[in-house]
N, CA, C and O atoms as CSV, one atom per row, in Angstrom:
chain,resi,resn,atom,element,x,y,z
A,1,MET,N,N,-7.765,-19.670,-66.327
A,1,MET,CA,C,-8.129,-20.174,-65.023
A,1,MET,C,C,-6.881,-20.456,-64.184
A,1,MET,O,O,-6.819,-20.101,-63.007
A,2,ALA,N,N,-5.899,-21.093,-64.802
A,2,ALA,CA,C,-4.668,-21.409,-64.074
A,2,ALA,C,C,-3.953,-20.135,-63.639
A,2,ALA,O,O,-3.376,-20.078,-62.552
A,3,GLU,N,N,-3.994,-19.124,-64.486
A,3,GLU,CA,C,-3.358,-17.851,-64.140
A,3,GLU,C,C,-4.056,-17.201,-62.950
A,3,GLU,O,O,-3.395,-16.615,-62.092
A,4,GLU,N,N,-5.395,-17.297,-62.888
A,4,GLU,CA,C,-6.136,-16.724,-61.762
A,4,GLU,C,C,-5.770,-17.435,-60.467
A,4,GLU,O,O,-5.581,-16.798,-59.431
A,5,LYS,N,N,-5.670,-18.773,-60.534
A,5,LYS,CA,C,-5.297,-19.549,-59.356
A,5,LYS,C,C,-3.885,-19.179,-58.904
A,5,LYS,O,O,-3.625,-19.018,-57.712
A,6,LYS,N,N,-2.990,-19.050,-59.863
A,6,LYS,CA,C,-1.613,-18.680,-59.548
A,6,LYS,C,C,-1.561,-17.282,-58.925
A,6,LYS,O,O,-0.821,-17.053,-57.968
A,7,ALA,N,N,-2.341,-16.358,-59.464
A,7,ALA,CA,C,-2.377,-14.996,-58.927
A,7,ALA,C,C,-2.947,-14.993,-57.514
A,7,ALA,O,O,-2.459,-14.264,-56.650
A,8,ALA,N,N,-3.982,-15.807,-57.271
A,8,ALA,CA,C,-4.573,-15.886,-55.934
A,8,ALA,C,C,-3.568,-16.463,-54.943
A,8,ALA,O,O,-3.473,-15.992,-53.810
A,9,MET,N,N,-2.820,-17.476,-55.362
A,9,MET,CA,C,-1.806,-18.062,-54.493
A,9,MET,C,C,-0.721,-17.040,-54.181
A,9,MET,O,O,-0.227,-16.982,-53.055
A,10,PHE,N,N,-0.351,-16.243,-55.161
A,10,PHE,CA,C,0.683,-15.241,-54.958
A,10,PHE,C,C,0.216,-14.174,-53.967
A,10,PHE,O,O,0.999,-13.713,-53.137
A,11,ARG,N,N,-1.063,-13.780,-54.051
A,11,ARG,CA,C,-1.591,-12.769,-53.137
A,11,ARG,C,C,-1.574,-13.271,-51.697
A,11,ARG,O,O,-1.349,-12.485,-50.776
A,12,ARG,N,N,-1.810,-14.569,-51.484
A,12,ARG,CA,C,-1.807,-15.128,-50.134
A,12,ARG,C,C,-0.391,-15.333,-49.612
A,12,ARG,O,O,-0.193,-15.507,-48.410
A,13,SER,N,N,0.563,-15.315,-50.477
A,13,SER,CA,C,1.947,-15.590,-50.102
A,13,SER,C,C,2.489,-14.498,-49.195
A,13,SER,O,O,2.086,-13.338,-49.277
A,14,SER,N,N,3.409,-14.894,-48.332
A,14,SER,CA,C,4.064,-13.923,-47.462
A,14,SER,C,C,5.062,-13.079,-48.239
A,14,SER,O,O,5.537,-12.057,-47.744
A,15,GLY,N,N,5.377,-13.501,-49.445
A,15,GLY,CA,C,6.368,-12.782,-50.229
A,15,GLY,C,C,7.768,-13.332,-50.029
A,15,GLY,O,O,8.693,-12.951,-50.747
A,16,LEU,N,N,7.935,-14.231,-49.055
A,16,LEU,CA,C,9.257,-14.783,-48.797
A,16,LEU,C,C,9.594,-15.931,-49.727
A,16,LEU,O,O,10.767,-16.203,-49.984
A,17,LEU,N,N,8.577,-16.603,-50.231
A,17,LEU,CA,C,8.814,-17.744,-51.106
A,17,LEU,C,C,8.118,-17.479,-52.424
A,17,LEU,O,O,6.890,-17.423,-52.486
A,18,VAL,N,N,8.893,-17.317,-53.465
A,18,VAL,CA,C,8.319,-17.131,-54.792
A,18,VAL,C,C,7.807,-18.487,-55.248
A,18,VAL,O,O,8.503,-19.496,-55.128
A,19,HIS,N,N,6.594,-18.507,-55.768
A,19,HIS,CA,C,6.026,-19.778,-56.202
A,19,HIS,C,C,6.830,-20.339,-57.360
A,19,HIS,O,O,7.021,-19.696,-58.392
A,20,ALA,N,N,7.289,-21.554,-57.149
A,20,ALA,CA,C,8.130,-22.212,-58.141
A,20,ALA,C,C,7.270,-22.802,-59.244
A,20,ALA,O,O,6.093,-23.093,-59.031
A,21,PRO,N,N,7.845,-22.975,-60.404
A,21,PRO,CA,C,7.110,-23.626,-61.493
A,21,PRO,C,C,6.725,-25.049,-61.079
A,21,PRO,O,O,7.421,-25.667,-60.273
A,22,PRO,N,N,5.626,-25.569,-61.625
A,22,PRO,CA,C,5.155,-26.899,-61.228
A,22,PRO,C,C,6.165,-28.013,-61.472
A,22,PRO,O,O,6.128,-29.033,-60.783
A,23,ASP,N,N,7.067,-27.840,-62.437
A,23,ASP,CA,C,8.008,-28.918,-62.726
A,23,ASP,C,C,9.048,-29.109,-61.618
A,23,ASP,O,O,9.771,-30.106,-61.624
A,24,LEU,N,N,9.136,-28.175,-60.674
A,24,LEU,CA,C,10.057,-28.359,-59.556
A,24,LEU,C,C,9.498,-29.352,-58.538
A,24,LEU,O,O,10.262,-30.017,-57.840
A,25,GLY,N,N,8.186,-29.454,-58.451
A,25,GLY,CA,C,7.524,-30.436,-57.602
A,25,GLY,C,C,8.037,-30.474,-56.183
A,25,GLY,O,O,7.730,-29.596,-55.377
A,26,GLY,N,N,8.822,-31.496,-55.878
A,26,GLY,CA,C,9.317,-31.721,-54.524
A,26,GLY,C,C,10.183,-30.597,-53.995
A,26,GLY,O,O,10.201,-30.330,-52.793
A,27,GLU,N,N,10.898,-29.941,-54.885
A,27,GLU,CA,C,11.758,-28.842,-54.442
A,27,GLU,C,C,10.930,-27.696,-53.878
A,27,GLU,O,O,11.300,-27.090,-52.872
A,28,ALA,N,N,9.811,-27.402,-54.526
A,28,ALA,CA,C,8.947,-26.328,-54.032
A,28,ALA,C,C,8.391,-26.696,-52.663
A,28,ALA,O,O,8.317,-25.844,-51.777
A,29,LYS,N,N,7.998,-27.962,-52.477
A,29,LYS,CA,C,7.493,-28.406,-51.175
A,29,LYS,C,C,8.599,-28.319,-50.127
A,29,LYS,O,O,8.354,-27.899,-48.996
A,30,ALA,N,N,9.805,-28.711,-50.500
A,30,ALA,CA,C,10.932,-28.639,-49.565
A,30,ALA,C,C,11.203,-27.196,-49.166
A,30,ALA,O,O,11.465,-26.909,-47.998
A,31,LEU,N,N,11.139,-26.290,-50.133
A,31,LEU,CA,C,11.333,-24.871,-49.821
A,31,LEU,C,C,10.229,-24.356,-48.909
A,31,LEU,O,O,10.486,-23.598,-47.973
A,32,ASN,N,N,9.001,-24.773,-49.190
A,32,ASN,CA,C,7.875,-24.347,-48.365
A,32,ASN,C,C,8.017,-24.887,-46.943
A,32,ASN,O,O,7.760,-24.166,-45.980
A,33,ASP,N,N,8.425,-26.151,-46.805
A,33,ASP,CA,C,8.646,-26.734,-45.480
A,33,ASP,C,C,9.765,-26.005,-44.743
A,33,ASP,O,O,9.653,-25.720,-43.551
A,34,ALA,N,N,10.837,-25.708,-45.462
A,34,ALA,CA,C,11.958,-24.990,-44.853
A,34,ALA,C,C,11.524,-23.605,-44.393
A,34,ALA,O,O,11.942,-23.134,-43.335
A,35,LEU,N,N,10.685,-22.957,-45.191
A,35,LEU,CA,C,10.186,-21.641,-44.806
A,35,LEU,C,C,9.341,-21.737,-43.542
A,35,LEU,O,O,9.431,-20.877,-42.666
A,36,GLY,N,N,8.523,-22.777,-43.447
A,36,GLY,CA,C,7.719,-22.978,-42.241
A,36,GLY,C,C,8.587,-23.171,-41.012
A,36,GLY,O,O,8.308,-22.610,-39.952
A,37,LYS,N,N,9.641,-23.968,-41.154
A,37,LYS,CA,C,10.558,-24.189,-40.031
A,37,LYS,C,C,11.296,-22.909,-39.668
A,37,LYS,O,O,11.482,-22.603,-38.490
A,38,LEU,N,N,11.713,-22.167,-40.679
A,38,LEU,CA,C,12.400,-20.905,-40.436
A,38,LEU,C,C,11.490,-19.922,-39.711
A,38,LEU,O,O,11.932,-19.206,-38.813
A,39,SER,N,N,10.231,-19.888,-40.098
A,39,SER,CA,C,9.269,-19.007,-39.431
A,39,SER,C,C,9.097,-19.403,-37.971
A,39,SER,O,O,9.014,-18.537,-37.100
A,40,ALA,N,N,9.043,-20.712,-37.693
A,40,ALA,CA,C,8.906,-21.179,-36.311
A,40,ALA,C,C,10.125,-20.785,-35.478
A,40,ALA,O,O,9.990,-20.365,-34.329
A,41,VAL,N,N,11.305,-20.923,-36.060
A,41,VAL,CA,C,12.529,-20.544,-35.352
A,41,VAL,C,C,12.542,-19.040,-35.098
A,41,VAL,O,O,12.935,-18.591,-34.021
A,42,THR,N,N,12.115,-18.270,-36.085
A,42,THR,CA,C,12.066,-16.814,-35.930
A,42,THR,C,C,11.121,-16.423,-34.800
A,42,THR,O,O,11.436,-15.541,-34.001
A,43,ARG,N,N,9.957,-17.083,-34.731
A,43,ARG,CA,C,9.016,-16.799,-33.638
A,43,ARG,C,C,9.632,-17.146,-32.284
A,43,ARG,O,O,9.470,-16.400,-31.319
A,44,ALA,N,N,10.336,-18.273,-32.209
A,44,ALA,CA,C,10.966,-18.678,-30.953
A,44,ALA,C,C,12.052,-17.685,-30.536
A,44,ALA,O,O,12.154,-17.329,-29.362
A,45,ILE,N,N,12.854,-17.246,-31.488
A,45,ILE,CA,C,13.898,-16.263,-31.185
A,45,ILE,C,C,13.270,-14.960,-30.711
A,45,ILE,O,O,13.756,-14.352,-29.758
A,46,SER,N,N,12.201,-14.528,-31.362
A,46,SER,CA,C,11.519,-13.296,-30.953
A,46,SER,C,C,10.988,-13.421,-29.530
A,46,SER,O,O,11.095,-12.479,-28.745
A,47,ALA,N,N,10.416,-14.577,-29.192
A,47,ALA,CA,C,9.915,-14.793,-27.833
A,47,ALA,C,C,11.063,-14.746,-26.826
A,47,ALA,O,O,10.920,-14.178,-25.743
A,48,ASN,N,N,12.204,-15.344,-27.184
A,48,ASN,CA,C,13.364,-15.313,-26.289
A,48,ASN,C,C,13.886,-13.895,-26.100
A,48,ASN,O,O,14.256,-13.517,-24.988
A,49,VAL,N,N,13.920,-13.116,-27.157
A,49,VAL,CA,C,14.385,-11.729,-27.060
A,49,VAL,C,C,13.446,-10.925,-26.163
A,49,VAL,O,O,13.895,-10.120,-25.348
A,50,ARG,N,N,12.127,-11.150,-26.319
A,50,ARG,CA,C,11.176,-10.460,-25.434
A,50,ARG,C,C,11.418,-10.840,-23.978
A,50,ARG,O,O,11.379,-9.980,-23.098
A,51,HIS,N,N,11.667,-12.123,-23.719
A,51,HIS,CA,C,11.931,-12.585,-22.352
A,51,HIS,C,C,13.206,-11.943,-21.799
A,51,HIS,O,O,13.237,-11.508,-20.648
A,52,ILE,N,N,14.243,-11.886,-22.614
A,52,ILE,CA,C,15.497,-11.253,-22.192
A,52,ILE,C,C,15.267,-9.779,-21.890
A,52,ILE,O,O,15.774,-9.267,-20.892
A,53,ASN,N,N,14.510,-9.093,-22.739
A,53,ASN,CA,C,14.226,-7.672,-22.508
A,53,ASN,C,C,13.474,-7.463,-21.202
A,53,ASN,O,O,13.767,-6.527,-20.458
A,54,GLU,N,N,12.494,-8.339,-20.916
A,54,GLU,CA,C,11.751,-8.230,-19.659
A,54,GLU,C,C,12.678,-8.439,-18.466
A,54,GLU,O,O,12.575,-7.732,-17.464
A,55,SER,N,N,13.580,-9.404,-18.575
A,55,SER,CA,C,14.534,-9.657,-17.487
A,55,SER,C,C,15.454,-8.459,-17.287
A,55,SER,O,O,15.723,-8.061,-16.153
A,56,LEU,N,N,15.934,-7.885,-18.380
A,56,LEU,CA,C,16.802,-6.708,-18.278
A,56,LEU,C,C,16.065,-5.522,-17.663
A,56,LEU,O,O,16.641,-4.771,-16.876
A,57,GLU,N,N,14.796,-5.353,-18.020
A,57,GLU,CA,C,14.009,-4.268,-17.428
A,57,GLU,C,C,13.895,-4.448,-15.922
A,57,GLU,O,O,14.029,-3.483,-15.169
A,58,ARG,N,N,13.645,-5.695,-15.473
A,58,ARG,CA,C,13.552,-5.949,-14.029
A,58,ARG,C,C,14.879,-5.663,-13.344
A,58,ARG,O,O,14.910,-5.103,-12.249
A,59,ILE,N,N,15.976,-6.050,-13.991
A,59,ILE,CA,C,17.300,-5.791,-13.421
A,59,ILE,C,C,17.527,-4.292,-13.294
A,59,ILE,O,O,18.016,-3.820,-12.267
A,60,LEU,N,N,17.174,-3.546,-14.329
A,60,LEU,CA,C,17.384,-2.094,-14.291
A,60,LEU,C,C,16.507,-1.422,-13.247
A,60,LEU,O,O,16.924,-0.452,-12.615
A,61,VAL,N,N,15.295,-1.932,-13.063
A,61,VAL,CA,C,14.403,-1.371,-12.043
A,61,VAL,C,C,14.977,-1.639,-10.652
A,61,VAL,O,O,14.891,-0.783,-9.772
A,62,ASP,N,N,15.557,-2.816,-10.449
A,62,ASP,CA,C,16.104,-3.191,-9.142
A,62,ASP,C,C,17.517,-2.664,-8.908
A,62,ASP,O,O,18.029,-2.761,-7.792
A,63,LYS,N,N,18.148,-2.116,-9.923
A,63,LYS,CA,C,19.549,-1.707,-9.824
A,63,LYS,C,C,19.812,-0.716,-8.687
A,63,LYS,O,O,20.784,-0.912,-7.957
A,64,PRO,N,N,19.011,0.332,-8.491
A,64,PRO,CA,C,19.288,1.251,-7.380
A,64,PRO,C,C,19.260,0.551,-6.017
A,64,PRO,O,O,20.082,0.851,-5.151
A,65,ASP,N,N,18.321,-0.379,-5.824
A,65,ASP,CA,C,18.257,-1.114,-4.559
A,65,ASP,C,C,19.495,-1.978,-4.369
A,65,ASP,O,O,20.044,-2.054,-3.270
A,66,ILE,N,N,19.929,-2.622,-5.435
A,66,ILE,CA,C,21.117,-3.474,-5.364
A,66,ILE,C,C,22.352,-2.633,-5.059
A,66,ILE,O,O,23.199,-3.039,-4.263
A,67,GLU,N,N,22.457,-1.473,-5.684
A,67,GLU,CA,C,23.604,-0.599,-5.431
A,67,GLU,C,C,23.608,-0.115,-3.987
A,67,GLU,O,O,24.668,-0.010,-3.371
A,68,GLU,N,N,22.436,0.178,-3.446
A,68,GLU,CA,C,22.336,0.597,-2.044
A,68,GLU,C,C,22.766,-0.535,-1.115
A,68,GLU,O,O,23.484,-0.298,-0.143
A,69,LEU,N,N,22.338,-1.749,-1.402
A,69,LEU,CA,C,22.763,-2.902,-0.597
A,69,LEU,C,C,24.272,-3.103,-0.679
A,69,LEU,O,O,24.910,-3.427,0.323
A,70,GLU,N,N,24.846,-2.915,-1.861
A,70,GLU,CA,C,26.301,-3.029,-2.012
A,70,GLU,C,C,27.021,-1.985,-1.165
A,70,GLU,O,O,28.027,-2.284,-0.522
A,71,ARG,N,N,26.502,-0.758,-1.168
A,71,ARG,CA,C,27.115,0.306,-0.362
A,71,ARG,C,C,27.053,-0.043,1.124
A,71,ARG,O,O,28.023,0.150,1.856
A,72,ILE,N,N,25.908,-0.556,1.560
A,72,ILE,CA,C,25.756,-0.936,2.970
A,72,ILE,C,C,26.734,-2.054,3.319
A,72,ILE,O,O,27.418,-1.989,4.341
A,73,LEU,N,N,26.801,-3.082,2.467
A,73,LEU,CA,C,27.717,-4.197,2.730
A,73,LEU,C,C,29.171,-3.736,2.729
A,73,LEU,O,O,29.957,-4.159,3.577
A,74,ASN,N,N,29.532,-2.876,1.786
A,74,ASN,CA,C,30.899,-2.348,1.747
A,74,ASN,C,C,31.201,-1.541,3.001
A,74,ASN,O,O,32.291,-1.645,3.564
A,75,PHE,N,N,30.249,-0.746,3.436
A,75,PHE,CA,C,30.419,0.065,4.640
A,75,PHE,C,C,30.613,-0.839,5.857
A,75,PHE,O,O,31.488,-0.591,6.687
A,76,LEU,N,N,29.793,-1.888,5.960
A,76,LEU,CA,C,29.892,-2.804,7.100
A,76,LEU,C,C,31.205,-3.583,7.083
A,76,LEU,O,O,31.776,-3.840,8.143
A,77,THR,N,N,31.685,-3.958,5.921
A,77,THR,CA,C,32.952,-4.692,5.844
A,77,THR,C,C,34.124,-3.779,6.162
A,77,THR,O,O,35.109,-4.230,6.746
A,78,GLU,N,N,34.043,-2.530,5.798
A,78,GLU,CA,C,35.131,-1.592,6.092
A,78,GLU,C,C,35.200,-1.297,7.582
A,78,GLU,O,O,36.282,-1.010,8.094
A,79,LYS,N,N,34.088,-1.357,8.289
A,79,LYS,CA,C,34.059,-1.074,9.725
A,79,LYS,C,C,34.762,-2.160,10.525
A,79,LYS,O,O,35.272,-1.876,11.608
A,80,LYS,N,N,34.807,-3.385,10.034
A,80,LYS,CA,C,35.397,-4.498,10.797
A,80,LYS,C,C,36.872,-4.436,10.835
A,80,LYS,O,O,37.512,-5.299,11.436
């Protein structure tokens, strides 16, 4: 019965944390908590990277317009 429970727990696992023997007790909980925090940080970093990519895409889309404005401004400054 214990082996079936252990196997079921392993199947639900993400694979990132190997289930520790029961005698580790608090250490296994600490590892599990750390994994949860690490996962949250990873999600936050992924969201930030997506936001940066969206910003870069907007910059690249606007780049021809910005370059045209720079040319106009340079032309106007050279005329003075």
